[in-house]
Structure formats: structure tokens, C-alpha cells
N, CA, C and O atoms as CSV, one atom per row, in Angstrom:
chain,resi,resn,atom,element,x,y,z
A,1,MET,N,N,38.719,25.577,83.789
A,1,MET,CA,C,38.106,24.394,84.368
A,1,MET,C,C,37.752,23.404,83.252
A,1,MET,O,O,37.118,23.760,82.259
A,2,GLN,N,N,38.170,22.176,83.442
A,2,GLN,CA,C,37.908,21.154,82.432
A,2,GLN,C,C,36.617,20.420,82.784
A,2,GLN,O,O,36.431,19.983,83.919
A,3,THR,N,N,35.737,20.292,81.812
A,3,THR,CA,C,34.494,19.567,82.057
A,3,THR,C,C,34.699,18.109,81.695
A,3,THR,O,O,35.425,17.783,80.756
A,4,LYS,N,N,34.051,17.238,82.449
A,4,LYS,CA,C,34.175,15.818,82.136
A,4,LYS,C,C,33.008,15.385,81.265
A,4,LYS,O,O,31.899,15.910,81.366
A,5,LYS,N,N,33.288,14.423,80.416
A,5,LYS,CA,C,32.258,13.928,79.506
A,5,LYS,C,C,31.362,12.961,80.266
A,5,LYS,O,O,31.834,12.013,80.894
A,6,LEU,N,N,30.068,13.217,80.197
A,6,LEU,CA,C,29.078,12.379,80.862
A,6,LEU,C,C,28.188,11.713,79.822
A,6,LEU,O,O,27.784,12.343,78.845
A,7,LEU,N,N,27.887,10.437,80.037
A,7,LEU,CA,C,27.044,9.693,79.110
A,7,LEU,C,C,25.761,9.256,79.804
A,7,LEU,O,O,25.742,8.982,81.004
A,8,SER,N,N,24.702,9.200,79.025
A,8,SER,CA,C,23.430,8.681,79.538
A,8,SER,C,C,23.561,7.168,79.722
A,8,SER,O,O,24.536,6.563,79.276
A,9,VAL,N,N,22.588,6.574,80.371
A,9,VAL,CA,C,22.586,5.124,80.573
A,9,VAL,C,C,22.618,4.410,79.218
A,9,VAL,O,O,23.352,3.436,79.048
A,10,GLN,N,N,21.829,4.889,78.258
A,10,GLN,CA,C,21.798,4.278,76.925
A,10,GLN,C,C,23.160,4.383,76.246
A,10,GLN,O,O,23.648,3.403,75.684
A,11,GLU,N,N,23.774,5.559,76.292
A,11,GLU,CA,C,25.086,5.757,75.666
A,11,GLU,C,C,26.145,4.892,76.340
A,11,GLU,O,O,27.005,4.324,75.667
A,12,ALA,N,N,26.085,4.790,77.670
A,12,ALA,CA,C,27.038,3.955,78.405
A,12,ALA,C,C,26.878,2.489,78.012
A,12,ALA,O,O,27.866,1.775,77.837
A,13,ALA,N,N,25.629,2.047,77.874
A,13,ALA,CA,C,25.363,0.662,77.476
A,13,ALA,C,C,25.933,0.383,76.091
A,13,ALA,O,O,26.553,-0.657,75.871
A,14,GLU,N,N,25.725,1.301,75.167
A,14,GLU,CA,C,26.258,1.126,73.811
A,14,GLU,C,C,27.781,1.122,73.831
A,14,GLU,O,O,28.405,0.326,73.129
A,15,PHE,N,N,28.379,1.988,74.615
A,15,PHE,CA,C,29.838,2.076,74.690
A,15,PHE,C,C,30.444,0.772,75.208
A,15,PHE,O,O,31.446,0.293,74.677
A,16,LEU,N,N,29.831,0.200,76.249
A,16,LEU,CA,C,30.355,-1.034,76.830
A,16,LEU,C,C,29.855,-2.289,76.119
A,16,LEU,O,O,30.376,-3.381,76.345
A,17,GLY,N,N,28.841,-2.136,75.259
A,17,GLY,CA,C,28.298,-3.298,74.557
A,17,GLY,C,C,27.442,-4.169,75.469
A,17,GLY,O,O,27.415,-5.392,75.333
A,18,VAL,N,N,26.739,-3.519,76.407
A,18,VAL,CA,C,25.850,-4.239,77.316
A,18,VAL,C,C,24.455,-3.620,77.225
A,18,VAL,O,O,24.241,-2.641,76.510
A,19,SER,N,N,23.525,-4.201,77.953
A,19,SER,CA,C,22.155,-3.680,77.929
A,19,SER,C,C,22.008,-2.497,78.885
A,19,SER,O,O,22.835,-2.291,79.773
A,20,ARG,N,N,20.952,-1.734,78.688
A,20,ARG,CA,C,20.637,-0.624,79.594
A,20,ARG,C,C,20.362,-1.168,80.995
A,20,ARG,O,O,20.719,-0.545,81.995
A,21,MET,N,N,19.725,-2.333,81.053
A,21,MET,CA,C,19.418,-2.957,82.343
A,21,MET,C,C,20.705,-3.257,83.114
A,21,MET,O,O,20.767,-3.060,84.328
A,22,LYS,N,N,21.719,-3.728,82.412
A,22,LYS,CA,C,23.005,-4.033,83.054
A,22,LYS,C,C,23.608,-2.762,83.654
A,22,LYS,O,O,24.101,-2.785,84.782
A,23,ILE,N,N,23.575,-1.664,82.916
A,23,ILE,CA,C,24.108,-0.395,83.423
A,23,ILE,C,C,23.305,0.048,84.640
A,23,ILE,O,O,23.883,0.504,85.627
A,24,SER,N,N,21.989,-0.079,84.583
A,24,SER,CA,C,21.136,0.294,85.718
A,24,SER,C,C,21.474,-0.527,86.959
A,24,SER,O,O,21.535,0.006,88.067
A,25,LYS,N,N,21.693,-1.826,86.766
A,25,LYS,CA,C,22.061,-2.694,87.891
A,25,LYS,C,C,23.422,-2.301,88.458
A,25,LYS,O,O,23.624,-2.325,89.672
A,26,MET,N,N,24.350,-1.940,87.580
A,26,MET,CA,C,25.681,-1.521,88.034
A,26,MET,C,C,25.599,-0.214,88.827
A,26,MET,O,O,26.324,-0.032,89.805
A,27,LEU,N,N,24.728,0.678,88.408
A,27,LEU,CA,C,24.525,1.926,89.154
A,27,LEU,C,C,23.925,1.627,90.526
A,27,LEU,O,O,24.349,2.187,91.537
A,28,LYS,N,N,22.940,0.742,90.545
A,28,LYS,CA,C,22.257,0.409,91.800
A,28,LYS,C,C,23.207,-0.284,92.781
A,28,LYS,O,O,23.157,-0.031,93.984
A,29,SER,N,N,24.075,-1.164,92.255
A,29,SER,CA,C,24.996,-1.905,93.125
A,29,SER,C,C,26.201,-1.069,93.559
A,29,SER,O,O,26.914,-1.435,94.494
A,30,GLY,N,N,26.423,0.052,92.876
A,30,GLY,CA,C,27.576,0.886,93.216
A,30,GLY,C,C,28.804,0.600,92.371
A,30,GLY,O,O,29.840,1.240,92.549
A,31,ALA,N,N,28.701,-0.366,91.440
A,31,ALA,CA,C,29.833,-0.662,90.556
A,31,ALA,C,C,30.140,0.526,89.655
A,31,ALA,O,O,31.282,0.725,89.242
A,32,LEU,N,N,29.119,1.307,89.355
A,32,LEU,CA,C,29.273,2.561,88.611
A,32,LEU,C,C,28.716,3.683,89.473
A,32,LEU,O,O,27.715,3.514,90.170
A,33,LYS,N,N,29.367,4.810,89.414
A,33,LYS,CA,C,28.884,5.992,90.132
A,33,LYS,C,C,28.296,6.945,89.115
A,33,LYS,O,O,29.005,7.446,88.242
A,34,GLY,N,N,27.017,7.196,89.221
A,34,GLY,CA,C,26.346,8.107,88.305
A,34,GLY,C,C,25.990,9.412,88.987
A,34,GLY,O,O,25.870,9.484,90.210
A,35,GLU,N,N,25.827,10.422,88.186
A,35,GLU,CA,C,25.411,11.730,88.679
A,35,GLU,C,C,23.989,11.981,88.194
A,35,GLU,O,O,23.599,11.537,87.114
A,36,ILE,N,N,23.232,12.687,88.996
A,36,ILE,CA,C,21.867,13.024,88.600
A,36,ILE,C,C,21.928,14.093,87.520
A,36,ILE,O,O,22.643,15.086,87.651
A,37,ASN,N,N,21.174,13.880,86.458
A,37,ASN,CA,C,21.088,14.857,85.374
A,37,ASN,C,C,20.311,16.065,85.901
A,37,ASN,O,O,19.160,15.921,86.312
A,38,PRO,N,N,20.921,17.248,85.895
A,38,PRO,CA,C,20.216,18.414,86.421
A,38,PRO,C,C,18.982,18.801,85.601
A,38,PRO,O,O,18.100,19.501,86.100
A,39,LEU,N,N,18.918,18.352,84.359
A,39,LEU,CA,C,17.772,18.670,83.510
A,39,LEU,C,C,16.646,17.644,83.623
A,39,LEU,O,O,15.501,17.925,83.269
A,40,ASP,N,N,16.986,16.444,84.124
A,40,ASP,CA,C,15.986,15.387,84.287
A,40,ASP,C,C,16.424,14.530,85.466
A,40,ASP,O,O,17.270,13.650,85.310
A,41,THR,N,N,15.864,14.774,86.627
A,41,THR,CA,C,16.319,14.100,87.845
A,41,THR,C,C,16.075,12.591,87.840
A,41,THR,O,O,16.593,11.884,88.704
A,42,ARG,N,N,15.304,12.090,86.891
A,42,ARG,CA,C,15.095,10.639,86.777
A,42,ARG,C,C,16.281,9.960,86.108
A,42,ARG,O,O,16.449,8.747,86.225
A,43,GLU,N,N,17.091,10.723,85.419
A,43,GLU,CA,C,18.187,10.168,84.624
A,43,GLU,C,C,19.520,10.297,85.353
A,43,GLU,O,O,19.783,11.282,86.043
A,44,ARG,N,N,20.352,9.274,85.177
A,44,ARG,CA,C,21.703,9.305,85.722
A,44,ARG,C,C,22.684,9.465,84.567
A,44,ARG,O,O,22.473,8.935,83.476
A,45,LEU,N,N,23.752,10.200,84.824
A,45,LEU,CA,C,24.815,10.394,83.847
A,45,LEU,C,C,26.084,9.768,84.406
A,45,LEU,O,O,26.417,9.951,85.577
A,46,ILE,N,N,26.788,9.027,83.558
A,46,ILE,CA,C,27.972,8.299,83.990
A,46,ILE,C,C,29.206,8.934,83.361
A,46,ILE,O,O,29.231,9.165,82.152
A,47,PRO,N,N,30.233,9.219,84.166
A,47,PRO,CA,C,31.464,9.785,83.613
A,47,PRO,C,C,32.148,8.792,82.662
A,47,PRO,O,O,32.279,7.608,82.973
A,48,MET,N,N,32.573,9.290,81.518
A,48,MET,CA,C,33.250,8.473,80.510
A,48,MET,C,C,34.493,7.809,81.100
A,48,MET,O,O,34.837,6.685,80.734
A,49,GLU,N,N,35.152,8.500,82.000
A,49,GLU,CA,C,36.371,7.976,82.612
A,49,GLU,C,C,36.112,6.619,83.277
A,49,GLU,O,O,36.924,5.704,83.150
A,50,GLN,N,N,34.989,6.487,83.982
A,50,GLN,CA,C,34.642,5.209,84.617
A,50,GLN,C,C,34.444,4.111,83.582
A,50,GLN,O,O,34.877,2.973,83.769
A,51,LEU,N,N,33.791,4.469,82.499
A,51,LEU,CA,C,33.483,3.478,81.464
A,51,LEU,C,C,34.741,3.006,80.756
A,51,LEU,O,O,34.871,1.821,80.448
A,52,THR,N,N,35.671,3.919,80.494
A,52,THR,CA,C,36.907,3.512,79.817
A,52,THR,C,C,37.732,2.605,80.718
A,52,THR,O,O,38.391,1.685,80.234
A,53,LEU,N,N,37.701,2.855,82.020
A,53,LEU,CA,C,38.413,1.973,82.946
A,53,LEU,C,C,37.774,0.590,82.963
A,53,LEU,O,O,38.475,-0.422,83.000
A,54,LEU,N,N,36.456,0.549,82.936
A,54,LEU,CA,C,35.757,-0.736,82.896
A,54,LEU,C,C,36.062,-1.497,81.616
A,54,LEU,O,O,36.210,-2.719,81.623
A,55,LYS,N,N,36.151,-0.773,80.546
A,55,LYS,CA,C,36.382,-1.403,79.248
A,55,LYS,C,C,37.839,-1.826,79.081
A,55,LYS,O,O,38.158,-2.617,78.194
A,56,GLY,N,N,38.724,-1.301,79.931
A,56,GLY,CA,C,40.120,-1.702,79.875
A,56,GLY,C,C,40.994,-0.795,79.049
A,56,GLY,O,O,42.133,-1.145,78.741
A,57,TYR,N,N,40.488,0.362,78.685
A,57,TYR,CA,C,41.268,1.318,77.926
A,57,TYR,C,C,41.658,2.477,78.822
A,57,TYR,O,O,40.880,2.872,79.691
A,58,PRO,N,N,42.849,3.030,78.627
A,58,PRO,CA,C,43.160,4.254,79.365
A,58,PRO,C,C,42.311,5.391,78.814
A,58,PRO,O,O,42.025,5.422,77.617
A,59,PRO,N,N,41.904,6.326,79.668
A,59,PRO,CA,C,41.098,7.446,79.167
A,59,PRO,C,C,41.835,8.222,78.078
A,59,PRO,O,O,42.996,8.594,78.242
A,60,ALA,N,N,41.151,8.455,76.977
A,60,ALA,CA,C,41.757,9.204,75.872
A,60,ALA,C,C,41.722,10.689,76.176
A,60,ALA,O,O,40.819,11.188,76.847
A,61,LYS,N,N,42.712,11.370,75.673
A,61,LYS,CA,C,42.702,12.824,75.793
A,61,LYS,C,C,41.640,13.345,74.839
A,61,LYS,O,O,41.440,12.798,73.754
A,62,GLU,N,N,40.964,14.403,75.251
A,62,GLU,CA,C,39.848,14.933,74.462
A,62,GLU,C,C,40.266,15.237,73.031
A,62,GLU,O,O,39.484,15.019,72.106
A,63,GLU,N,N,41.480,15.734,72.831
A,63,GLU,CA,C,41.897,16.084,71.471
A,63,GLU,C,C,42.167,14.848,70.608
A,63,GLU,O,O,42.262,14.956,69.385
A,64,GLU,N,N,42.290,13.663,71.246
A,64,GLU,CA,C,42.525,12.429,70.493
A,64,GLU,C,C,41.223,11.765,70.042
A,64,GLU,O,O,41.236,10.896,69.170
A,65,ILE,N,N,40.116,12.169,70.628
A,65,ILE,CA,C,38.830,11.547,70.312
A,65,ILE,C,C,38.289,12.140,69.019
A,65,ILE,O,O,38.242,13.358,68.845
A,66,TYR,N,N,37.882,11.253,68.120
A,66,TYR,CA,C,37.329,11.699,66.844
A,66,TYR,C,C,35.869,11.286,66.772
A,66,TYR,O,O,35.532,10.112,66.926
A,67,TYR,N,N,35.020,12.254,66.540
A,67,TYR,CA,C,33.596,11.994,66.394
A,67,TYR,C,C,33.215,12.245,64.938
A,67,TYR,O,O,33.147,13.398,64.513
A,68,PRO,N,N,32.962,11.179,64.164
A,68,PRO,CA,C,32.624,11.384,62.755
A,68,PRO,C,C,31.291,12.102,62.582
A,68,PRO,O,O,30.358,11.942,63.368
A,69,GLU,N,N,31.244,12.883,61.540
A,69,GLU,CA,C,30.019,13.604,61.187
A,69,GLU,C,C,29.045,12.624,60.521
A,69,GLU,O,O,29.477,11.624,59.948
A,70,PRO,N,N,27.749,12.896,60.589
A,70,PRO,CA,C,26.770,12.005,59.945
A,70,PRO,C,C,27.051,11.791,58.455
A,70,PRO,O,O,26.825,10.704,57.923
A,71,GLU,N,N,27.545,12.839,57.789
A,71,GLU,CA,C,27.854,12.700,56.359
A,71,GLU,C,C,28.970,11.680,56.146
A,71,GLU,O,O,28.937,10.909,55.187
A,72,GLU,N,N,29.965,11.678,57.048
A,72,GLU,CA,C,31.064,10.719,56.926
A,72,GLU,C,C,30.558,9.298,57.131
A,72,GLU,O,O,30.961,8.383,56.412
A,73,LEU,N,N,29.682,9.112,58.104
A,73,LEU,CA,C,29.117,7.789,58.340
A,73,LEU,C,C,28.298,7.321,57.145
A,73,LEU,O,O,28.326,6.143,56.788
A,74,ALA,N,N,27.572,8.243,56.530
A,74,ALA,CA,C,26.794,7.905,55.335
A,74,ALA,C,C,27.721,7.487,54.200
A,74,ALA,O,O,27.405,6.565,53.447
A,75,GLU,N,N,28.865,8.160,54.074
A,75,GLU,CA,C,29.831,7.798,53.031
A,75,GLU,C,C,30.391,6.400,53.272
A,75,GLU,O,O,30.562,5.629,52.328
A,76,VAL,N,N,30.676,6.073,54.527
A,76,VAL,CA,C,31.190,4.742,54.853
A,76,VAL,C,C,30.149,3.682,54.511
A,76,VAL,O,O,30.473,2.651,53.921
A,77,LYS,N,N,28.897,3.939,54.884
A,77,LYS,CA,C,27.829,2.983,54.570
A,77,LYS,C,C,27.704,2.800,53.061
A,77,LYS,O,O,27.556,1.676,52.581
A,78,GLU,N,N,27.763,3.893,52.319
A,78,GLU,CA,C,27.665,3.807,50.859
A,78,GLU,C,C,28.840,3.014,50.283
A,78,GLU,O,O,28.669,2.248,49.335
A,79,ALA,N,N,30.030,3.199,50.854
A,79,ALA,CA,C,31.199,2.444,50.392
A,79,ALA,C,C,31.003,0.950,50.639
A,79,ALA,O,O,31.386,0.127,49.807
A,80,ILE,N,N,30.414,0.602,51.768
A,80,ILE,CA,C,30.138,-0.806,52.063
A,80,ILE,C,C,29.120,-1.361,51.075
A,80,ILE,O,O,29.270,-2.480,50.585
A,81,VAL,N,N,28.098,-0.586,50.788
A,81,VAL,CA,C,27.084,-1.004,49.811
A,81,VAL,C,C,27.742,-1.237,48.456
A,81,VAL,O,O,27.468,-2.241,47.798
A,82,GLN,N,N,28.603,-0.323,48.038
A,82,GLN,CA,C,29.286,-0.469,46.751
A,82,GLN,C,C,30.176,-1.710,46.740
A,82,GLN,O,O,30.249,-2.421,45.738
A,83,SER,N,N,30.851,-1.964,47.862
A,83,SER,CA,C,31.699,-3.149,47.971
A,83,SER,C,C,30.864,-4.420,47.831
A,83,SER,O,O,31.258,-5.352,47.130
A,84,GLU,N,N,29.716,-4.457,48.497
A,84,GLU,CA,C,28.824,-5.614,48.383
A,84,GLU,C,C,28.294,-5.752,46.954
A,84,GLU,O,O,28.123,-6.865,46.457
A,85,ALA,N,N,28.039,-4.636,46.309
A,85,ALA,CA,C,27.556,-4.665,44.925
A,85,ALA,C,C,28.617,-5.268,44.011
A,85,ALA,O,O,28.299,-6.030,43.098
A,86,GLU,N,N,29.887,-4.922,44.264
A,86,GLU,CA,C,30.976,-5.492,43.458
A,86,GLU,C,C,31.037,-7.007,43.638
A,86,GLU,O,O,31.252,-7.741,42.673
A,87,LYS,N,N,30.848,-7.472,44.866
A,87,LYS,CA,C,30.872,-8.910,45.137
A,87,LYS,C,C,29.715,-9.619,44.434
A,87,LYS,O,O,29.835,-10.779,44.040
A,88,ALA,N,N,28.596,-8.911,44.283
A,88,ALA,CA,C,27.388,-9.508,43.707
A,88,ALA,C,C,27.323,-9.376,42.191
A,88,ALA,O,O,26.314,-9.733,41.584
A,89,LYS,N,N,28.388,-8.866,41.569
A,89,LYS,CA,C,28.371,-8.713,40.109
A,89,LYS,C,C,28.071,-10.051,39.449
A,89,LYS,O,O,28.598,-11.091,39.846
A,90,GLY,N,N,27.241,-10.006,38.466
A,90,GLY,CA,C,26.856,-11.224,37.768
A,90,GLY,C,C,25.586,-11.845,38.339
A,90,GLY,O,O,24.983,-12.721,37.720
A,91,PHE,N,N,25.189,-11.393,39.510
A,91,PHE,CA,C,23.948,-11.860,40.118
A,91,PHE,C,C,22.894,-10.781,39.921
A,91,PHE,O,O,23.220,-9.601,39.794
A,92,ARG,N,N,21.659,-11.179,39.897
A,92,ARG,CA,C,20.571,-10.200,39.757
A,92,ARG,C,C,20.173,-9.742,41.156
A,92,ARG,O,O,19.437,-10.425,41.867
A,93,ILE,N,N,20.670,-8.587,41.526
A,93,ILE,CA,C,20.388,-8.041,42.847
A,93,ILE,C,C,20.328,-6.522,42.733
A,93,ILE,O,O,21.110,-5.916,42.001
A,94,THR,N,N,19.417,-5.928,43.442
A,94,THR,CA,C,19.273,-4.472,43.366
A,94,THR,C,C,20.042,-3.794,44.498
A,94,THR,O,O,20.407,-4.418,45.494
A,95,HIS,N,N,20.269,-2.517,44.311
A,95,HIS,CA,C,20.937,-1.705,45.333
A,95,HIS,C,C,20.142,-1.770,46.640
A,95,HIS,O,O,20.720,-1.846,47.724
A,96,GLU,N,N,18.827,-1.738,46.525
A,96,GLU,CA,C,17.959,-1.792,47.711
A,96,GLU,C,C,18.128,-3.113,48.461
A,96,GLU,O,O,18.152,-3.132,49.692
A,97,GLU,N,N,18.247,-4.226,47.715
A,97,GLU,CA,C,18.437,-5.530,48.355
A,97,GLU,C,C,19.764,-5.583,49.107
A,97,GLU,O,O,19.847,-6.144,50.199
A,98,ILE,N,N,20.788,-5.000,48.518
A,98,ILE,CA,C,22.092,-4.967,49.184
A,98,ILE,C,C,22.000,-4.146,50.466
A,98,ILE,O,O,22.490,-4.567,51.514
A,99,THR,N,N,21.374,-2.980,50.382
A,99,THR,CA,C,21.213,-2.122,51.560
A,99,THR,C,C,20.430,-2.850,52.647
A,99,THR,O,O,20.766,-2.751,53.827
A,100,THR,N,N,19.391,-3.578,52.255
A,100,THR,CA,C,18.591,-4.341,53.218
A,100,THR,C,C,19.434,-5.424,53.874
A,100,THR,O,O,19.357,-5.617,55.087
A,101,ARG,N,N,20.232,-6.127,53.092
A,101,ARG,CA,C,21.089,-7.181,53.643
A,101,ARG,C,C,22.073,-6.612,54.662
A,101,ARG,O,O,22.305,-7.211,55.713
A,102,ILE,N,N,22.645,-5.463,54.347
A,102,ILE,CA,C,23.591,-4.832,55.274
A,102,ILE,C,C,22.878,-4.444,56.560
A,102,ILE,O,O,23.405,-4.667,57.650
A,103,ALA,N,N,21.692,-3.868,56.448
A,103,ALA,CA,C,20.919,-3.491,57.643
A,103,ALA,C,C,20.600,-4.726,58.487
A,103,ALA,O,O,20.643,-4.665,59.716
A,104,GLU,N,N,20.282,-5.843,57.833
A,104,GLU,CA,C,19.995,-7.083,58.554
A,104,GLU,C,C,21.236,-7.598,59.269
A,104,GLU,O,O,21.152,-8.072,60.402
A,105,ARG,N,N,22.395,-7.507,58.607
A,105,ARG,CA,C,23.644,-7.940,59.240
A,105,ARG,C,C,23.967,-7.091,60.458
A,105,ARG,O,O,24.387,-7.613,61.491
A,106,ILE,N,N,23.771,-5.785,60.338
A,106,ILE,CA,C,24.034,-4.887,61.465
A,106,ILE,C,C,23.109,-5.237,62.628
A,106,ILE,O,O,23.548,-5.300,63.777
A,107,ALA,N,N,21.831,-5.464,62.333
A,107,ALA,CA,C,20.863,-5.815,63.382
A,107,ALA,C,C,21.235,-7.142,64.043
A,107,ALA,O,O,21.172,-7.265,65.266
A,108,ALA,N,N,21.619,-8.126,63.246
A,108,ALA,CA,C,22.008,-9.427,63.791
A,108,ALA,C,C,23.257,-9.296,64.657
A,108,ALA,O,O,23.359,-9.932,65.706
A,109,TYR,N,N,24.199,-8.476,64.219
A,109,TYR,CA,C,25.425,-8.247,64.982
A,109,TYR,C,C,25.101,-7.616,66.331
A,109,TYR,O,O,25.626,-8.036,67.362
A,110,ARG,N,N,24.237,-6.606,66.320
A,110,ARG,CA,C,23.866,-5.930,67.573
A,110,ARG,C,C,23.127,-6.876,68.510
A,110,ARG,O,O,23.350,-6.849,69.721
A,111,MET,N,N,22.246,-7.714,67.960
A,111,MET,CA,C,21.527,-8.681,68.794
A,111,MET,C,C,22.501,-9.667,69.417
A,111,MET,O,O,22.353,-10.044,70.579
A,112,GLY,N,N,23.492,-10.084,68.647
A,112,GLY,CA,C,24.513,-10.990,69.164
A,112,GLY,C,C,25.300,-10.367,70.296
A,112,GLY,O,O,25.634,-11.041,71.271
A,113,GLN,N,N,25.601,-9.074,70.173
A,113,GLN,CA,C,26.321,-8.373,71.237
A,113,GLN,C,C,25.474,-8.297,72.498
A,113,GLN,O,O,25.982,-8.494,73.602
A,114,GLU,N,N,24.183,-8.013,72.338
A,114,GLU,CA,C,23.290,-7.904,73.494
A,114,GLU,C,C,23.159,-9.253,74.200
A,114,GLU,O,O,23.147,-9.312,75.430
A,115,LYS,N,N,23.061,-10.333,73.429
A,115,LYS,CA,C,22.943,-11.658,74.033
A,115,LYS,C,C,24.218,-12.017,74.777
A,115,LYS,O,O,24.164,-12.595,75.862
A,116,ALA,N,N,25.373,-11.676,74.193
A,116,ALA,CA,C,26.649,-11.977,74.832
A,116,ALA,C,C,26.827,-11.188,76.121
A,116,ALA,O,O,27.461,-11.663,77.064
A,117,ALA,N,N,26.272,-9.994,76.162
A,117,ALA,CA,C,26.413,-9.135,77.342
A,117,ALA,C,C,25.498,-9.569,78.482
A,117,ALA,O,O,25.781,-9.291,79.647
A,118,SER,N,N,24.406,-10.245,78.151
A,118,SER,CA,C,23.447,-10.603,79.210
A,118,SER,C,C,23.853,-11.852,79.931
A,118,SER,O,O,23.158,-12.289,80.847
């Protein structure tokens, strides 16, 4: 028996690049069909298959999906920091300032996505 991947409202919102409120409204209107979480009846779980159809992608086969480990994500972030440091050569800037700038860019990017989704 194959189990289907279910996402929380928060995970579904992040996947589609919309707000949690938007996902909740879609569940209420019937645009999305959610299942009650057996561990927390207040929470709804949304099948990934529905979300991929909404996003316009065909559902990926489970073996094609790659979930990076936290260490890999940390390495990518460090590589970005190093790249920014190379660009800043000749300027007086600390590693901490570069890391802060990257965090600010990520936050601004996410805020822009949320505004576009609303």
C-alpha cells in the first residue's frame, strides 16, 4: 500500500507561495480537500498531489523528490556568504555583516512573495 504525502496548512502555504489564510479559505470553499489530522483534529492535512496540480506541475514520483539535509542547506548558505564576501573584497565588511545582509534579503524576498500572493 502506497501512502500519500500530506502537508499541514503552513507547509502547503509555503509550497504554493501563499499565506496560511489563503489555504484556509481554499479549504473552506472546497477548492482544496483536506483531511483531518488524526493526531490533532483542529488541523487539516492537504495531499501533495492536489498542491502540485494547483501549482501546475505533474506530481513527482517519490523517488525523484530530493529533500536536502540541514547540513547541506548550511553548506549552501555558507557558499553564498563566501560569494558575497568575494564581491565585497576591498571593502571593510565583516562576515557577520554579510550574513545579516543575506538574512535581510531572504526576509524581504519572502515578504514580497506573501504580498504578491495576497
